[in-house]
C-alpha angles and dihedrals in degrees: 000000000000090000097306142064117261110255122227109272094019105160114254090213090063097057103092109050101029092068089066099032125104125205124247125214090260094052093256122130130238133184106248135157089012114166113255093239091056093047089051091047092053091048092050091047094053093044087050091055090050095049091045091052091050089047090053090051093049092047092049092050095045091049094058098046099080093054095043118124097184134072118285090246093054092043091052093046092050091046092053089049092076114102089219092058095045095046093047094047092049091046092050094048092046093050092049092046092049095051104031099037102022094151095053123094093252090043092055090047092050093050094055110116092229092054094048093046091050092051090049089050092054096051090043092055091045090053094045094050090049094051097042101037116010105037096079093045095048124059111181122180139200116357092353088061090050092052091049092049092052095048100038101036114015099043098047091048094048092045090049091053090050092050095044099046108022108032122106112251132222095032103102126091133195088249088066091066088061094046090052088065090068099081095047089048092053090046091052091051091047092049092053094047096043091045093051091051100040103024089233120125115179097213132038092230089057097045105119092184092056107036102016134249095276094057091044091054089048091052091048090053091050090050090050088053090051092051091048095047093049091043091054089047090054092049092048091049090048091053094047093051092045089052091054091048093053092058 
């Protein structure tokens, strides 16, 4: 397969892209000489993820409007204060920019492996926190349930498949795991400021009025540790796969 026999222990998650990847002088991997049909399929797949994420956001927002007892501005601001919403919107816009406007400045930024891995990390953590902590305390129904399922289950899984099978290898550094903490840090600061002003905190484990500032800061530190641990795991996995591919 791909001009060589598979070696014992060869990682299954490295099978798809390596067959069409060529090595760079630095040991990194770039998509080259990829058949047009595969390039188009990858582009359609990523655009599909982006459109599905935006659909989930729209469904979730539309579903809460009828029962809202606050102004539309406040409702929208509160809705956009959820990490799940922010991470899915950024992921969707980055995927679209990377595929539709690849030659533009934002398109080149969005296609960088570090950027795509960071965005996958964010939706993965959002999905994991929902499944492990929030699912039993939150019981949406109807269209709101459908929106939650798209954003917390479908998108993380589809993004994981994209990262495992289609991402360039050998491009991540340990420094990336630190940079990926930037967005969660900004989100944490925003949540504290917005919550202090409006009284709205999007998650019970971040609700200063309910559990106190000390516990909220502790929870933020634990989440930062989770982001860092998963980020390091992604970098390590990237290095392991790249090493196999250079053999």
